[in-house]
C-alpha positions as CSV (number, residue, x, y, z in Angstrom):
1,M,18.0,-35.5,-21.8
2,I,15.4,-35.2,-19.6
3,E,13.3,-32.0,-20.9
4,H,12.7,-28.9,-18.4
5,V,9.1,-28.8,-17.7
6,P,8.3,-25.2,-15.6
7,L,5.2,-25.6,-13.3
8,L,3.6,-22.6,-14.3
9,A,4.0,-21.6,-18.2
10,M,1.8,-18.5,-19.9
11,E,2.6,-17.6,-23.1
12,G,1.4,-15.1,-25.7
13,I,-1.5,-13.8,-23.5
14,D,-3.7,-10.7,-24.4
15,K,-6.2,-9.1,-22.7
16,Q,-8.4,-5.9,-23.7
17,F,-10.8,-4.0,-21.7
18,S,-13.0,-1.8,-23.9
19,G,-10.8,-2.1,-26.9
20,V,-7.7,-0.7,-25.1
21,P,-5.0,-3.3,-24.7
22,A,-3.9,-4.4,-21.1
23,L,-1.9,-7.5,-22.2
24,V,0.0,-8.0,-25.5
25,G,1.7,-11.1,-25.6
26,A,2.6,-11.5,-21.9
27,S,4.5,-14.2,-20.8
28,L,5.7,-15.7,-17.7
29,S,7.2,-19.0,-16.5
30,I,7.9,-20.3,-12.7
31,D,9.9,-23.5,-11.7
32,P,8.7,-25.7,-9.4
33,G,10.7,-24.6,-5.9
34,E,11.1,-21.3,-7.2
35,V,10.6,-18.1,-6.0
36,H,9.6,-15.3,-9.1
37,A,9.5,-11.8,-8.7
38,L,6.9,-9.9,-11.0
39,V,7.7,-6.6,-11.2
40,G,6.6,-3.2,-13.2
41,Q,5.0,0.3,-13.1
42,N,1.6,0.3,-12.0
43,G,-0.7,-0.6,-14.9
44,A,2.1,-2.7,-16.5
45,G,0.0,-5.6,-16.3
46,K,1.1,-7.7,-13.4
47,S,-2.7,-7.6,-11.7
48,T,-4.1,-8.4,-14.7
49,L,-1.8,-11.5,-15.6
50,I,-2.5,-12.5,-12.4
51,K,-6.3,-12.4,-12.6
52,I,-6.1,-14.2,-15.5
53,L,-4.2,-17.1,-14.2
54,T,-6.7,-17.2,-11.1
55,G,-10.0,-16.9,-13.1
56,A,-10.6,-13.8,-12.1
57,Y,-10.4,-12.4,-16.0
58,R,-10.8,-14.5,-19.3
59,K,-7.9,-13.9,-22.1
60,D,-8.6,-12.8,-25.2
61,A,-5.5,-15.1,-26.5
62,G,-2.4,-17.3,-25.4
63,M,-1.6,-20.4,-23.7
64,I,-1.5,-21.5,-19.6
65,S,0.0,-24.5,-18.6
66,F,0.0,-25.8,-15.2
67,T,2.0,-28.7,-13.9
68,G,2.4,-29.8,-17.7
69,K,-1.2,-29.7,-18.4
70,S,-3.1,-27.1,-20.3
71,V,-5.7,-24.9,-17.8
72,E,-8.2,-22.0,-18.1
73,F,-9.5,-21.4,-14.5
74,T,-13.2,-20.2,-14.5
75,S,-12.9,-18.7,-11.2
76,P,-10.4,-18.1,-8.4
77,E,-11.9,-20.9,-6.6
78,A,-11.5,-23.1,-9.4
79,A,-7.6,-22.0,-9.4
80,Q,-7.5,-22.6,-5.4
81,R,-8.9,-26.0,-6.1
82,G,-6.3,-27.0,-9.0
83,G,-3.4,-25.7,-6.6
84,I,-2.9,-22.0,-6.9
85,S,-3.7,-19.6,-3.7
86,T,-3.2,-15.6,-4.1
87,I,-2.7,-13.3,-1.4
88,Y,-4.0,-9.7,-3.2
89,Q,-2.7,-6.4,-1.9
90,E,-5.9,-5.5,-0.7
91,I,-7.3,-7.8,2.6
92,N,-9.8,-9.8,1.1
93,L,-11.2,-11.1,4.3
94,I,-14.7,-10.5,6.4
95,P,-13.9,-8.3,9.3
96,F,-17.0,-9.2,11.4
97,R,-15.8,-13.0,11.5
98,S,-13.4,-14.4,13.8
99,V,-9.6,-15.3,12.7
100,T,-10.4,-18.8,13.0
101,E,-13.6,-18.3,10.5
102,N,-12.0,-16.5,8.0
103,I,-8.7,-18.9,7.9
104,F,-11.4,-21.7,7.2
105,L,-14.1,-19.9,5.2
106,G,-15.4,-22.2,2.7
107,R,-13.9,-25.5,4.4
108,A,-15.0,-25.6,8.0
109,L,-14.1,-28.9,9.6
110,K,-17.0,-30.7,11.2
111,R,-17.5,-33.7,13.8
112,Y,-20.5,-35.6,13.6
113,G,-22.0,-33.1,11.3
114,L,-21.6,-30.0,13.8
115,L,-18.5,-27.2,13.4
116,N,-15.6,-28.5,15.2
117,W,-14.3,-25.1,16.7
118,S,-11.9,-26.5,18.9
119,K,-10.1,-28.2,16.1
120,M,-10.4,-25.3,14.2
121,N,-9.3,-22.7,16.6
122,E,-6.3,-25.1,17.9
123,E,-5.2,-25.3,13.8
124,A,-5.5,-21.8,13.5
125,E,-3.3,-21.1,16.4
126,A,-0.8,-23.4,15.3
127,L,-0.9,-21.6,11.7
128,L,-0.5,-18.4,12.9
129,R,2.4,-19.3,15.5
130,R,4.3,-20.1,12.0
131,F,4.5,-16.4,11.4
132,D,5.1,-15.2,15.1
133,V,1.6,-14.3,15.4
134,K,-0.3,-14.9,18.9
135,I,-3.4,-13.5,19.1
136,D,-7.1,-14.7,20.3
137,V,-8.3,-16.6,16.9
138,R,-11.9,-16.3,18.5
139,Q,-12.2,-12.6,18.4
140,P,-13.3,-10.8,15.1
141,L,-10.8,-9.5,12.0
142,F,-11.4,-6.2,12.9
143,A,-10.1,-6.3,16.4
144,Y,-6.9,-6.5,15.2
145,N,-4.7,-4.0,13.0
146,T,-3.8,-3.9,9.1
147,A,-0.9,-5.7,9.5
148,I,-2.4,-8.5,11.6
149,Q,-5.3,-8.7,9.1
150,Q,-2.7,-8.9,6.1
151,M,-0.7,-11.8,8.3
152,V,-4.1,-13.5,8.6
153,S,-4.7,-13.5,5.1
154,I,-1.3,-14.9,4.0
155,A,-1.8,-17.7,7.0
156,R,-5.2,-18.4,4.9
157,A,-3.5,-18.7,1.8
158,V,-0.5,-20.7,2.7
159,S,-3.1,-23.2,4.7
160,F,-4.5,-24.7,1.4
161,Q,-1.2,-26.3,0.4
162,A,-1.1,-25.3,-2.8
163,K,1.7,-25.8,-5.4
164,L,2.0,-22.0,-6.3
165,V,1.3,-19.2,-4.0
166,I,1.1,-15.9,-5.4
167,M,1.6,-12.7,-2.9
168,D,0.5,-9.3,-4.6
169,E,2.5,-6.7,-2.3
170,P,2.2,-9.1,0.9
171,T,4.3,-6.7,2.8
172,S,2.8,-3.2,2.3
173,S,1.1,-3.5,5.9
174,L,4.0,-5.1,7.7
175,A,6.5,-3.9,10.1
176,D,10.3,-4.8,9.4
177,H,10.3,-7.6,12.1
178,E,7.2,-9.1,10.3
179,V,8.5,-8.8,7.1
180,E,11.5,-11.0,8.0
181,V,9.1,-13.5,9.5
182,L,7.5,-13.5,6.2
183,N,10.5,-13.8,4.4
184,G,11.7,-16.9,6.6
185,V,8.2,-18.4,5.6
186,I,8.8,-18.0,1.9
187,R,12.2,-19.6,2.1
188,Q,10.6,-22.6,4.1
189,L,7.9,-22.9,1.3
190,R,10.8,-23.1,-0.9
191,G,12.7,-25.5,0.7
192,D,9.5,-27.5,1.0
193,G,9.2,-27.4,-2.6
194,F,6.3,-25.3,-3.1
195,S,6.6,-22.2,-5.8
196,V,6.0,-18.4,-4.8
197,V,5.2,-15.4,-7.3
198,F,6.2,-12.5,-5.4
199,V,5.0,-9.1,-6.7
200,S,6.5,-5.9,-4.9
201,H,7.4,-2.6,-5.4
202,K,10.1,-2.9,-2.4
203,L,13.3,-3.6,-4.2
204,D,15.4,-4.9,-1.1
205,E,12.6,-7.5,-0.2
206,L,12.8,-8.7,-4.0
207,Y,16.6,-9.5,-3.8
208,A,16.4,-11.1,-0.3
209,V,14.0,-13.8,-1.3
210,C,13.6,-13.8,-5.4
211,D,15.5,-16.5,-7.4
212,R,14.6,-14.6,-10.7
213,V,12.5,-11.7,-11.8
214,T,10.1,-11.1,-14.8
215,V,9.8,-7.2,-15.8
216,M,6.4,-6.1,-17.3
217,R,6.1,-3.0,-18.8
218,D,2.9,-1.6,-20.9
219,G,1.1,-5.1,-20.9
220,R,4.5,-6.6,-22.3
221,S,7.0,-9.2,-20.6
222,V,10.1,-7.1,-21.4
223,A,12.6,-9.3,-19.4
224,T,13.6,-12.0,-17.3
225,A,16.8,-12.4,-15.4
226,R,18.4,-14.4,-12.7
227,M,18.4,-11.3,-9.3
228,A,21.7,-12.3,-9.3
229,D,22.6,-11.3,-12.7
230,I,20.4,-7.8,-12.5
231,S,21.2,-4.6,-10.4
232,K,18.9,-2.8,-8.9
233,L,19.5,0.3,-11.2
234,E,19.2,-2.1,-14.2
235,L,16.0,-3.4,-13.2
236,V,14.7,-0.1,-12.3
237,A,15.6,1.0,-15.7
238,T,14.2,-2.0,-17.7
239,M,10.6,-1.3,-15.3
240,L,10.8,2.6,-16.7
241,G,11.9,1.8,-20.2
242,R,14.9,4.2,-19.8
243,D,18.7,3.8,-20.6
244,L,21.0,3.0,-17.3
245,Q,22.7,6.3,-17.5
246,T,19.5,8.4,-17.6
247,V,18.3,6.4,-14.5
248,K,21.5,7.0,-12.5
249,R,21.0,11.0,-13.3
250,E,17.6,10.8,-11.8
251,G,18.2,8.3,-9.1
252,Q,18.2,11.1,-6.5
253,T,15.2,11.5,-4.4
254,A,12.2,13.6,-6.3
255,F,11.7,15.5,-2.8
256,H,15.2,17.2,-3.6
257,G,15.7,18.0,0.1
258,A,14.3,20.6,2.4
259,G,11.6,23.0,1.3
260,H,10.8,26.4,2.0
261,A,8.6,26.6,5.7
262,S,7.1,29.6,6.5
263,D,7.1,31.1,10.0
264,R,2.9,30.5,10.0
265,T,2.3,27.7,11.9
266,L,-0.8,25.8,10.5
267,I,-1.7,23.4,13.5
268,V,-0.3,22.6,17.0
269,A,-1.4,19.3,18.4
270,E,-0.5,19.1,22.4
271,G,-0.4,16.1,25.0
272,L,-3.1,14.2,23.0
273,R,-4.5,11.0,24.1
274,V,-7.0,8.5,23.4
275,G,-7.3,5.3,25.5
276,T,-4.0,3.1,25.5
277,R,-3.1,4.0,22.0
278,V,-1.9,7.5,22.5
279,K,-0.8,8.6,25.9
280,D,1.1,11.9,25.2
281,A,1.5,13.1,21.5
282,S,2.4,16.2,20.2
283,L,3.5,18.0,16.7
284,S,3.1,21.0,14.7
285,V,3.0,21.7,10.8
286,R,4.0,24.9,9.1
287,A,2.7,26.2,5.9
288,G,5.4,25.3,3.1
289,E,6.6,22.5,5.4
290,I,6.5,18.3,5.4
291,A,6.2,17.0,8.7
292,G,7.1,13.4,8.9
293,L,5.9,11.3,11.5
294,A,7.8,8.1,12.0
295,G,7.4,5.4,14.3
296,L,7.3,1.3,14.6
297,L,4.0,-0.4,13.9
298,G,1.7,0.2,16.8
299,S,3.2,3.6,18.1
300,G,0.0,5.5,16.9
301,R,1.0,7.3,13.8
302,T,-2.5,7.0,12.0
303,E,-4.4,7.0,15.7
304,V,-3.0,10.7,16.0
305,A,-3.8,11.6,12.2
306,R,-7.3,10.6,12.9
307,L,-7.5,12.3,15.8
308,I,-6.3,15.5,14.1
309,F,-8.5,15.0,11.4
310,G,-11.9,14.7,13.6
311,A,-12.3,11.1,12.9
312,D,-12.0,10.1,16.7
313,Q,-11.9,12.3,19.6
314,P,-9.3,12.4,22.2
315,D,-9.9,11.9,25.6
316,A,-7.0,14.8,26.3
317,G,-5.0,17.6,24.7
318,T,-5.4,20.0,22.4
319,I,-5.3,21.4,18.7
320,T,-4.9,25.1,17.5
321,F,-5.3,25.2,13.9
322,D,-4.3,28.5,12.4
323,G,-3.6,30.5,15.6
324,K,-7.4,29.6,17.2
325,P,-8.2,26.4,19.2
326,V,-10.3,24.1,17.6
327,A,-12.6,20.7,18.6
328,F,-13.1,18.9,15.3
329,R,-16.1,16.5,16.5
330,Q,-16.1,15.2,12.8
331,P,-13.7,15.1,9.9
332,I,-16.6,17.6,8.1
333,D,-15.7,20.0,10.4
334,A,-11.9,19.7,9.5
335,I,-12.6,19.6,5.6
336,A,-14.5,23.1,6.2
337,M,-11.3,24.6,7.9
338,G,-9.0,23.2,4.9
339,V,-7.7,20.1,6.1
340,G,-7.7,16.9,3.9
341,F,-6.8,13.0,5.0
342,C,-5.4,10.4,2.4
343,S,-6.1,7.1,4.8
344,E,-3.8,4.3,4.4
345,D,-6.4,2.0,3.9
346,R,-7.6,3.3,0.1
347,K,-10.1,0.3,-0.1
348,V,-11.8,0.5,3.3
349,E,-11.6,4.3,4.0
350,G,-10.8,6.1,0.0
351,I,-12.4,4.7,-3.1
352,V,-15.9,3.9,-3.5
353,P,-15.3,1.0,-6.0
354,D,-18.0,0.8,-8.2
355,M,-17.9,4.5,-8.7
356,S,-16.1,6.3,-11.9
357,V,-12.9,7.8,-11.8
358,R,-14.6,11.1,-12.3
359,E,-16.9,10.4,-9.4
360,N,-14.5,9.2,-7.0
361,L,-12.1,12.4,-7.8
362,T,-15.0,14.9,-6.9
363,L,-16.7,13.5,-4.0
364,A,-15.4,16.0,-1.5
365,I,-15.9,18.8,-3.6
366,L,-19.5,18.1,-5.0
367,P,-21.5,21.0,-2.7
368,R,-19.1,23.4,-4.3
369,L,-19.8,22.3,-7.7
370,A,-23.9,22.0,-6.9
371,R,-26.3,24.9,-7.3
372,S,-30.0,24.2,-6.6
373,G,-28.6,20.6,-6.1
374,I,-27.8,20.5,-10.0
375,I,-23.9,19.6,-10.5
376,D,-22.2,21.6,-13.0
377,E,-20.9,18.8,-15.1
378,A,-18.8,21.0,-17.5
379,R,-16.6,22.0,-14.3
380,Q,-16.7,19.0,-12.8
381,S,-15.3,17.3,-16.2
382,E,-12.6,20.6,-16.3
383,I,-11.5,19.5,-13.1
384,V,-11.6,16.1,-13.5
385,D,-9.3,16.2,-16.7
386,D,-6.9,18.8,-15.1
387,F,-5.9,16.1,-12.2
388,V,-5.7,13.3,-14.6
389,A,-3.3,14.9,-16.6
390,K,-1.4,17.0,-13.7
391,L,-1.1,13.4,-11.8
392,G,-0.4,11.2,-14.6
393,I,-3.4,8.6,-13.9
394,K,-3.6,6.0,-16.2
395,T,-7.2,5.4,-16.9
396,T,-9.2,4.6,-20.3
397,G,-11.7,7.9,-19.2
398,P,-13.2,9.7,-16.7
399,E,-16.2,7.3,-16.5
400,Q,-13.8,3.9,-15.9
401,K,-14.9,2.5,-12.5
402,I,-12.0,3.0,-10.2
403,R,-12.0,-0.4,-9.1
404,E,-10.3,-1.4,-12.6
405,L,-7.3,0.9,-12.0
406,S,-4.2,-0.3,-10.4
407,G,-3.3,0.5,-6.7
408,G,-0.9,3.6,-7.7
409,N,-3.6,5.3,-9.8
410,Q,-6.5,4.8,-7.2
411,Q,-4.0,6.2,-4.9
412,K,-3.3,9.1,-7.2
413,V,-7.3,9.7,-7.6
414,L,-7.7,9.8,-3.8
415,L,-4.5,12.7,-3.7
416,A,-6.2,14.2,-6.3
417,R,-9.9,14.3,-4.4
418,W,-8.6,16.6,-1.6
419,L,-5.8,18.6,-3.9
420,C,-8.9,19.9,-6.1
421,M,-10.4,21.4,-2.5
422,N,-7.0,23.7,-2.3
423,P,-6.7,22.7,1.6
424,K,-4.5,24.1,3.9
425,L,-3.1,21.2,5.6
426,L,-2.7,17.9,3.8
427,I,-2.7,14.6,5.8
428,L,-1.1,11.9,4.0
429,D,-0.8,8.3,5.4
430,E,1.3,6.0,3.5
431,P,1.1,8.3,0.3
432,T,3.5,5.8,-1.6
433,R,2.4,2.5,-0.3
434,G,1.9,0.0,-3.4
435,I,2.9,2.1,-5.7
436,D,6.0,1.7,-8.4
437,V,9.2,3.3,-8.8
438,G,8.3,5.5,-11.4
439,G,4.8,6.4,-9.9
440,K,6.7,7.0,-6.4
441,A,8.8,9.6,-7.6
442,D,5.8,11.5,-9.5
443,I,4.0,11.6,-6.3
444,Q,6.9,12.6,-4.0
445,A,7.6,15.3,-6.5
446,L,4.1,16.6,-6.3
447,I,4.2,16.3,-2.5
448,R,7.3,18.5,-2.6
449,A,5.8,20.9,-5.3
450,L,2.8,21.4,-2.8
451,A,4.7,22.4,0.3
452,D,6.8,24.7,-1.9
453,S,3.6,26.7,-2.7
454,G,2.3,26.7,0.6
455,L,0.5,23.8,1.7
456,G,1.5,22.2,5.1
457,V,1.7,18.5,5.1
458,L,1.8,15.8,7.5
459,M,3.2,12.6,6.1
460,I,3.2,9.3,7.7
461,S,5.7,6.3,6.2
462,S,6.6,3.1,7.5
463,E,9.4,3.5,5.0
464,L,12.0,5.2,6.9
465,E,13.9,6.3,3.6
466,E,11.0,8.5,2.6
467,V,10.6,10.1,5.9
468,I,14.4,10.8,6.1
469,E,14.9,12.2,2.9
470,G,11.3,14.1,2.3
471,S,10.7,15.9,5.8
472,D,11.5,19.2,6.5
473,R,11.2,18.2,10.5
474,V,10.4,14.5,11.8
475,F,8.2,13.8,14.8
476,V,8.9,10.3,16.1
477,L,6.3,8.2,18.2
478,R,6.8,5.4,20.5
479,D,4.3,3.6,22.5
480,G,1.9,6.4,21.7
481,R,3.9,9.4,22.7
482,T,6.3,11.9,21.0
483,V,9.9,11.1,21.9
484,A,11.9,13.3,19.9
485,E,11.3,16.1,17.3
486,L,14.3,16.4,14.9
487,P,15.0,19.4,12.6
488,R,16.5,18.7,9.2
489,S,20.0,19.2,10.1
490,A,19.4,16.4,12.6
491,V,17.4,14.0,10.6
492,S,19.3,10.9,10.1
493,E,18.6,7.1,10.0
494,L,20.5,6.4,13.3
495,A,18.6,9.6,15.3
496,V,15.2,8.1,13.9
497,M,15.7,4.6,14.6
498,T,17.4,5.5,18.1
499,A,14.4,7.2,18.9
500,M,11.9,4.8,17.6
501,A,14.1,2.1,19.9
502,Q,14.7,4.0,23.1
503,G,13.0,7.2,23.0
504,E,16.3,9.3,22.4
505,A,17.8,11.0,19.6
506,T,21.0,12.6,18.8
507,A,22.3,15.7,20.5
508,D,20.9,17.9,17.7
509,G,17.5,16.8,18.1
510,R,14.8,17.7,20.6
511,V,13.5,14.4,22.6
512,G,10.4,14.2,24.9
């Protein structure tokens, strides 16, 4: 009988940070030609396990074998040379370099001692065509949106012809059709004998492409099963450490339906236009209301939010805030009026990675905490402790660097940054992006509670279910135009999708 040898075997992996256990006897086994899901709440240990495998961290104990040999990579570069390629949740590319340069970074093609740009451009274009992406690869990466950048990151990783490709939340910035393209590439990789570790909080994606799943909780590997043998509810219950019946009772969305919007309108934006990205966008948000902003990728959702916040200036259109015409020239003007904005890209526009949780959380409120240039540290600590407890932020302490936190906990810190300023209007762009099932429910419940307390919320989400279940009204954008305003009674998946696709809604909704 031939002994089964997995491609990757990690057993008994321990890791501590400052004496706090991050992994306790964790394990992971990947077969050749397998797509394996790795799931768990934020802080469960998934990223730490991956970083130990790829040499970013050193394990304290345990064994790792790859292709039947004992290994311990000393750096991500060494892991890459050894046959393991990783795509992290946050895009780790160089924005001011061209697409081609990013794809061939560290392995440029040469001819007669000179860089062979024509060959590299040709190969970069061919590689991206596999992902149904047709762009000018000579342009700098920053010229393209987050979704394209993510596809470039994926293309770069796949181009190494690794035996094992690790994808950490690769679809968090992708539209539905791009997700389908990626799923096709994953199936193609599997068919060619490659293995994939797929980390995602979107359960539908896991069931679409994965063969098996390993569940992590509190730094431990608590279950491994075939996807066909475990239901979504069972998977969630295992992730949360709760029994199945409890999860079924709590299975309803944490938004719990519509709130109690007042008659007081906080903000009205009419006829906003900027370049070719936003052509005629209008919306309004009332106090105590969650107004959803839906639309396909490229419809102008984030661009409209940036116009309202003063991060960009409109070419045309008007904004009224609290009954008065305003023209925010920069974000500080909007902040002074009581507007907060959580960006979709927490790495670039949110966190300051080398600063502590305390410093990140209180960054926007520092002027209020200072007297004669001296920070009231006691008050600062009180605010930080309050929000860490209130939002359930998992951290070893307020002085821990925010880059050491999981993506979901980083997002909670950013949310707390604005909440501690007691804003009137909070703009949330993808507030639960990359956040696990339990953390997502916490954030959604908090958003609903904030609206119930009188705060106005403008919520942008690429997850249609989140917009439909969590919004009191939904505005739909298509090609930079507001094409529908749907009251709660008219909000449905069909109505929103029809408006996104055709610029039309149901008879009960108002259409632009």
